[in-house]
C-alpha positions in Angstrom: -53.3 277.3 53.4 -52.3 274.2 51.4 -51.7 270.7 52.7 -48.1 269.5 52.7 -47.5 267.0 49.9 -46.5 263.7 51.5 -46.7 261.6 48.4 -43.6 259.4 48.0 -42.8 259.1 51.7 -41.9 255.6 52.7 -41.8 255.8 56.5 -44.5 258.2 57.7 -47.6 256.4 58.8 -45.9 253.0 58.3 -44.4 250.5 60.6 -40.7 250.7 59.9 -37.7 248.8 61.3 -35.0 250.8 62.9 -32.1 251.3 60.5 -29.0 249.3 61.3 -26.5 252.2 60.8 -26.6 256.0 60.1 -25.4 255.2 56.6 -28.3 252.9 56.0 -30.9 255.3 57.5 -33.2 256.9 54.9 -34.0 260.5 55.6 -36.9 261.9 53.7 -38.1 265.4 52.8 -41.3 267.2 52.1 -41.9 270.4 50.2 -41.7 273.7 52.1 -45.1 275.3 52.0 -43.5 278.7 52.9 -40.9 279.1 50.2 -39.8 282.7 50.1 -40.3 283.2 53.9 -37.2 282.9 56.1 -37.9 281.1 59.3 -36.1 278.8 61.6 -37.0 275.1 62.1 -35.5 273.5 65.3 -35.2 269.9 66.2 -34.0 269.0 69.7 -32.8 265.5 70.6 -32.1 265.5 74.3 -31.5 261.8 74.6 -29.2 261.1 71.7 -26.9 258.1 72.1 -24.0 256.6 70.2 -21.1 254.3 71.1 -17.5 255.1 71.9 -15.5 253.6 69.0 -12.7 252.6 71.3 -14.5 251.1 74.3 -18.0 250.4 72.9 -19.5 252.1 75.9 -22.5 254.4 75.4 -22.1 258.2 74.8 -25.0 260.6 75.4 -25.7 264.0 74.0 -28.3 266.7 73.8 -28.4 267.7 70.2 -30.0 270.9 68.8 -30.4 271.3 65.0 -31.6 274.7 63.6 -32.1 275.4 59.9 -33.7 277.9 57.6 -35.5 275.9 54.9 -35.2 276.5 51.2 -37.5 274.3 49.1 -37.6 271.4 51.5 -38.3 270.4 55.1 -36.9 267.2 56.7 -39.7 264.7 57.5 -39.5 264.3 61.3 -40.1 260.6 61.6 -37.2 259.9 59.2 -35.0 262.2 61.1 -35.9 260.4 64.3 -35.0 257.1 62.8 -31.8 258.5 61.5 -30.8 259.7 64.9 -31.8 256.4 66.5 -29.4 254.6 64.1 -26.5 256.0 66.0 -27.5 254.0 69.1 -25.3 251.0 68.1 -22.8 253.0 66.0 -19.3 253.6 67.1 -17.9 257.1 66.3 -16.2 260.0 68.0 -18.4 262.9 69.2 -17.1 265.2 66.5 -17.7 262.7 63.7 -21.3 262.0 64.8 -22.1 265.7 65.2 -20.8 266.9 61.9 -22.1 263.8 60.0 -25.6 264.6 61.2 -25.4 268.1 59.9 -23.9 267.2 56.6 -26.6 264.5 55.9 -29.3 267.1 56.6 -27.5 269.6 54.4 -27.2 267.1 51.6 -30.9 266.2 51.8 -32.4 269.7 52.1 -29.9 272.2 50.7 -31.3 274.7 53.3 -30.5 278.4 53.3 -28.6 277.9 56.6 -28.0 275.2 59.1 -26.3 274.8 62.5 -25.9 272.0 65.0 -25.0 272.2 68.6 -24.1 268.8 70.1 -23.7 269.0 73.9 -22.0 265.7 74.9 -22.1 264.5 78.5 -18.7 263.8 80.1 -16.7 260.7 79.6 -13.5 260.4 81.6 -14.4 263.7 83.3 -14.4 265.8 80.1 -17.5 267.0 78.3 -17.1 267.7 74.6 -19.4 270.2 72.9 -19.4 270.3 69.1 -20.8 273.2 67.0 -20.9 273.6 63.3 -22.8 275.9 60.9 -22.9 276.6 57.2 -22.1 280.3 57.5 -23.9 283.5 58.7 -27.7 283.2 59.0 -29.7 285.5 56.8 -30.3 289.0 58.2 -33.6 289.6 60.0 -34.2 286.0 61.1 -35.0 285.6 64.7 -32.5 283.0 65.9 -33.0 282.0 69.6 -30.2 280.6 71.7 -30.1 276.9 71.8 -30.9 276.8 75.4 -28.5 274.1 76.5 -26.1 275.2 79.2 -22.5 273.9 78.9 -21.7 271.2 81.4 -21.2 272.5 85.0 -21.1 269.3 87.0 -22.9 269.5 90.2 -22.2 273.2 90.8 
């Protein structure tokens, strides 16, 4: 088994200031040591936050990102900082969710990607946002995202 090449990374192992916006956040990638093998990588962010663009009040979501890598993997610290950058960013739920997926897609060019963004209610209505690049490759085990839709107190 070979060691992952981390040369050229600017954030891993370094003290890095939080990015001021999602657009300014730098996501980094490392080579996939298992090219030619289809497998699913999952990132779960159960405490994602952004701001309502109209009121400035906080919005909260449980985000699940699944992808099947091609040549690259997302470096997890840079992804964490990217997601953190939404904390003071005003955008609608749909915009945040799809933007996250498209930035990862642009960085990695994975074989397949999906995002499930399970937003907590504001004004009594939860909004869940789902997006994927197409059908996943055949034969890949793809577990459920494991996040129940909002049911209130019932």
